[in-house]
C-alpha positions in Angstrom: 97.7 72.6 98.9 97.6 76.0 97.3 96.8 77.7 100.7 99.6 75.7 102.3 102.0 77.0 99.6 100.8 80.5 100.2 101.6 80.2 103.9 105.1 79.1 103.3 106.6 80.0 99.9 104.8 83.3 99.5 104.5 84.5 103.1 107.2 87.1 102.9 106.5 88.1 99.3 106.9 91.8 98.8 104.7 93.4 96.2 103.1 94.9 94.3 102.6 92.5 91.4 102.2 94.3 88.1 100.7 92.7 85.0 100.4 94.4 81.7 99.4 93.3 78.2 97.2 94.1 75.2 93.5 93.7 75.1 92.2 90.1 75.6 95.7 88.8 76.7 94.2 87.2 79.8 95.9 89.5 82.3 92.7 90.2 84.3 91.8 86.5 84.7 95.4 85.6 85.5 95.8 88.5 87.9 92.6 87.7 89.8 93.6 84.1 90.3 97.0 85.1 91.6 95.5 87.6 94.0 93.1 84.9 95.3 96.0 82.6 95.9 98.0 85.2 97.8 94.8 86.5 99.5 95.8 90.0 98.2 93.5 92.7 96.8 93.1 92.7 93.0 92.7 95.8 90.8 91.9 95.8 87.1 92.8 99.4 86.4 91.1 99.2 83.0 87.8 99.2 84.8 88.5 102.8 86.0 88.8 104.0 82.4 85.5 102.2 81.6 83.9 104.1 84.5 85.0 107.4 82.9 83.7 106.0 79.6 80.4 105.5 81.3 80.4 109.1 82.5 80.9 110.2 78.9 77.8 108.3 77.7 75.7 109.2 80.7 76.4 112.9 80.6 76.7 113.0 76.8 80.2 114.4 76.9 82.3 114.4 73.8 85.9 113.2 74.1 86.8 116.6 72.5 85.2 118.4 75.5 88.3 118.1 77.6 87.3 120.6 80.3 83.9 119.1 81.0 85.2 115.5 80.9 88.0 116.3 83.3 85.7 118.1 85.7 83.4 115.2 85.8 86.3 112.8 86.2 87.8 114.8 89.0 84.6 114.7 91.0 84.0 111.0 90.3 84.5 108.6 93.2 85.5 105.3 91.5 86.0 102.2 93.5 87.0 98.8 92.2 86.9 95.6 94.3 87.7 92.6 92.1 85.0 92.7 89.5 82.8 95.1 91.3 82.9 98.7 90.1 81.0 101.6 91.7 80.8 105.2 90.6 79.7 107.7 93.3 78.1 104.8 95.1 76.3 103.4 92.1 77.1 99.8 91.0 78.0 100.1 87.3 79.6 96.7 87.0 77.1 95.3 84.5 76.7 98.5 82.4 80.4 99.1 81.5 80.9 96.0 79.3 79.1 97.4 76.2 81.0 98.1 73.0 80.2 101.8 73.4 81.7 102.0 76.8 84.7 100.0 75.7 85.4 102.4 72.8 84.9 105.4 75.2 87.4 103.9 77.6 89.9 103.5 74.8 89.5 107.2 73.9 89.7 108.3 77.5 93.0 106.4 77.9 94.5 108.8 75.3 93.9 111.8 77.6 97.1 112.8 79.5 95.1 114.7 82.1 92.7 111.9 82.9 95.5 109.3 82.9 97.4 111.4 85.4 94.3 111.7 87.6 93.8 107.9 87.5 97.5 107.3 87.9 97.5 109.1 91.2 94.4 107.2 92.4 96.0 103.9 91.4 99.3 104.7 93.2 97.2 105.5 96.3 95.6 102.1 96.1 99.1 100.5 96.2 100.0 102.7 99.2 96.8 101.7 101.0 97.5 98.0 100.4 101.0 98.5 101.6 102.2 97.0 98.4 100.4 93.8 98.8 98.2 94.1 95.7 98.0 92.6 92.2 97.3 95.2 89.6 96.7 94.7 85.9 96.4 97.2 83.0 98.4 98.8 80.2 101.0 100.9 82.1 101.3 99.2 85.5 104.9 98.1 84.9 106.0 101.2 83.2 104.2 104.1 85.0 102.2 103.0 88.1 104.8 100.8 89.9 107.9 100.7 87.7 110.2 99.9 90.6 108.4 96.7 91.7 110.4 93.5 91.5 107.4 91.6 90.0 106.6 92.9 86.5 105.0 90.7 83.9 103.7 91.2 80.3 101.2 88.7 78.9 101.1 88.6 75.1 99.6 86.5 72.2 98.9 87.1 68.5 95.8 89.1 67.9 94.1 86.2 66.1 94.5 84.1 69.3 93.2 86.9 71.5 90.2 87.4 69.1 89.2 83.7 69.5 89.6 84.0 73.3 87.4 87.0 73.4 84.7 85.4 71.2 84.8 82.2 73.3 83.2 84.2 76.1 80.0 84.4 74.0 77.4 81.7 74.2 77.6 80.7 70.6 80.0 79.5 68.0 81.6 82.4 66.2 81.4 82.7 62.4 84.3 83.5 60.1 82.9 87.0 59.9 82.7 87.3 63.7 86.4 86.3 64.0 87.5 88.8 61.3 85.5 91.6 62.8 86.9 90.9 66.3 90.4 90.7 65.1 90.0 94.0 63.3 88.7 95.6 66.5 91.6 94.2 68.6 94.2 95.3 66.0 92.7 98.8 66.1 92.8 98.9 69.9 96.4 97.6 69.9 97.4 100.4 67.4 95.8 103.1 69.7 97.4 101.6 72.8 100.9 101.5 71.2 100.8 104.9 69.6 99.1 107.1 72.1 101.2 110.0 73.5 100.1 109.4 77.1 101.6 106.2 78.7 101.7 104.0 75.6 101.7 100.3 76.0 105.3 99.3 76.3 107.5 96.5 77.7 110.2 97.7 80.0 113.6 96.0 79.9 113.1 94.3 83.3 109.6 93.1 82.7 109.2 89.3 82.2 107.3 88.5 79.0 105.1 85.5 78.9 103.8 84.3 75.5 100.5 82.7 76.2 99.4 81.5 72.8 100.2 77.9 73.5 99.7 77.9 77.3 96.6 77.1 79.3 95.3 79.5 81.9 96.6 77.3 84.6 100.1 77.1 83.0 100.3 80.9 82.8 99.3 81.2 86.5 101.8 78.6 87.6 104.7 80.2 85.6 104.1 83.5 87.3 103.8 81.9 90.7 107.1 80.2 90.2 108.8 83.4 89.0 107.4 85.2 92.1 109.4 82.8 94.4 112.5 83.2 92.3 112.4 87.0 92.5 111.4 87.2 96.2 
């Protein structure tokens, strides 16, 4: 039935579809499902920042060494294909999920030079896909494709997002685990909201979806319905 709907209701849909939101808001999971339904490419732009964070660790580059980090980033060939991430032909998908890489990626995101470099690459991805792409990140609706008709911002309180992130682990979290995770998420939110380069913002024409009391399926369906309404 979903494929039949794609062939009718969404056949003439003009993209791109932009989804922003804070860490652990579910935007990547939701975006990927929507892309699969539409049979469009999916790009989690946060993975590109993780790739640069991986370069930092591999080459022992300090975030304060702007010149060296930019040079390595400029020469890096990063490709993302759904969940697959390659750096200069090397599959780094499984090694960029560590807490160290995550922290590095957050620091990289504060660099205006690297953000501009990746912004250009992300806009090229939109051009190559002729707009038919689902992109998620922190500045897709405000910087990468601010003129698209389809802009969404997923949000939920940090305590809810903390529980969601911990639910990905194969054990029941303790009260300490929950407190620590919420502290990490609150810290990341503060950096994303306050950074000088492309801070996390909600533009006036972006549709906000509060996901705290919605299931994953409900969030996806709400966006799919809104896509038809704005087509």
